[in-house]
N, C-alpha and C positions, 0 to 999 in steps of 0.2 A: 666625695667618692667620685673617682674618674671612671670613664667608660673605655673599654679596650678598643683599639683602633679597628675600624671596619666592622664594628659590631652594632647591630640594631636590636635593641632590647624591647620586649613587649611582654604582656601578661595575657592570660586567657586559659581556656580549657577546651579539650577535644574529647569527644566520646570515642569508643573503640572503632566505630564505623565512620569516623571523620578524619582518621589519619592512618598512615601506613609506615612501617619501619623497613628501611632498606639498608644495604651495606655493600661496600666495595673496597677494593684495594688499589693502591698504586703499585702494580706488580713490577719488580725489577729483575732483570736477567743479568747475572754476573758475566762480564766480558773477560776474555783471557788476557792476563798480563803479559807484556812483551810482544803483542801483536797489534796490527792495525785491523780495524773491523769495519765492514761495510754495513750500513743500515739499508737493507734491500729496498724498503718502501720509498726511501728518499734518494737512493743511489748516491749517497754522500759518504766520504771517507772520514772515519773517526780518527782523532789524533792517536799517536802511538802511546800505549800505556806502558810505563816503566816496568820492566820485568823484575827489577829489584825492589819495587814498592811493597811494603808490608803493612800489616795492621788493617784496621777497618777500611772498607772500600770507600772511595770518594765518588761523587756523582758521575764523573767521566768514566768510571769503571763499570757502569751499568747501562743497559738498554731498557727503556720504559716500554712495557708491553701495553698495547691498546687494541681496540677493535674498531674496524671501519664498517659502518652499516651500508650494505650494498643498495638499500632502497633509496638513500639520499646522500650517501657519502660522508655523513657525520663521523668524526673521529672522537671516540669517547673512551673513558676508563670503564672496565667491567664492573657491574654492580647489579643488584636485584633485591627483591623482597625476601625477608626472612620467613622461614617456615614456622608453623606452630611448634612451640616448645624448643626452638633452636636458639642458641646463644647468638648474639649479634655478630661477634667476631667470627664465629664458625660460619655464619651465613656469608660474611665477606670472603672468606677463603673458598667456600663452596661455589659461590657465584663466579669468582675469578676462574676456577677450574672449569666450570660448565661453559663459560663464554669464551675462554681463551685456550683451553686444553692443557694449561700448565698447572702442575701441582706446585703450590707455593706455601711458605710458612711465614707468619707474621714475625717481624724482627723487632728487637729491642732498640729503642731510640731515646734520646734525652728529651722526650716530649714534655713540655711544661704543663702537664695536666693539673687540674685543680682537684683531682681525686685525693682524698686523705692518704698520706703515706708516700705519695710520689715525690714530694719535696725532699725527702731524705734519701730516697733510692736513686734518684736522677734517671737511670736507665729503666725503661718500662715498656709495656706492650699496650698502653692505653690508646684509644682512638686519637688520631692526630687532628680530627676536625669533623664537622657536620655541615652538610649542605642542605638547603631547603629547596624542594621542587613541588610543582603542582602535579598531582596524579589524577589521570582521567580514565584509567583502565582497570583499577582494582575492583570497583563496584560494578555490578551487573547493570545497574541503571545509568552508568556512565556519569554519575555525579562527581564533580571534582572534589578531591580531598587533599589534605596536606601530607607531603612525603618528607620524612626525615631520613637522610642518608648519612650513615656513619662510615668513616674512612680509616683504614689502616695502611701501613706500608708492609708489603710482603716481598719475599725473595724466592725465586725459582729454586726448588730443591735440586741438590747436586748428587751425583753418583759417588761411588767409593773413590774415584779418581779426581773428584772435585769439579767435574764437568756438569753443566746444567742438564737435567733430564730432558729427554725429547718431548715435544708437545704431542699429546694424545689427540687422535682424530675422532670425530663423531660425538663430541661431548655436548654440543649445543642442542637446545630443544628444537622441536619441529618448526616453530614460528621464528626462531632466531636465525638470521641470515647474515652472518658477519664474517669479514676477513680479519685474520689476526695478524697484526703488524707490530713493528717496534721502531723506535727512534730515540735519539738522545734527549736529555733534559732540555738542552737549548732549543732543539727543534720542536719539542712539545709546547714550549712557551712562546714560540714565534707566531707571527700573524697568520701563518698558514699551518700552524700546529694543531693542537687539540681544539675542537670546535667551541666548547663552552668555557666561559670564564671560571665557573666553579671547579671544573676539572683542572684547569691550568693553575688555579690557586692551590689545590691539593698537591699537585706536582711540585710547584715552587716551594711549598712548605716541606715536602719530603726532601728536596734538595738541601734546604736550610738545615734540617735535622741531621742529615748525613754529614754535612760539613761540621756541625757541632759535635757529632759523635767522634769524628776524626780528631778534632781539637782536644777533646777530653782524653782520648787515648794517648796523645802526645805528652800530656802532663801527668799522666798516671804513674 
């Protein structure tokens, strides 16, 4: 039996007070076809998107939305703990809205999930991955616990004209002090892009799945 690349396998058990479940999205904002687009946060000019391009969007037709923490300048994807009784995917969408102000919807991708049935459907809305973090804020006694963060890819909702809806103001909680910014996939993955390797890996995975989605549409 082989082990998947970059995977560290282990066994063990956690009680309910020894772990926390979080969720987040790689939120994508559709860019207008046939126009050049500035990424304001990096002041760089995106390449012209072909106005005649049809079918599923490619990575260069999206801006990746992220948050910059004013306290330390970290650039991260939106995520947070799920509420009691809340589905994990719902938590990912809710946290994305609360931290960025954008209403988004999880999109179908050819995610190679191991969930039964996904091998026959190809396109699905399963989580694209999980990252592991150490959490030191969930317990009142500040004891560190294991955090499991589930990730999806979501797209900013559009209005009847097909334009992304405007970002809502005032959605962040009192203790959240974030600037909401956007940049290209390439900028996210650069040395001065997203701060943490785990976030960069999820963005890179989202890019790969978007390319695969486009390939499948061409042969359909």
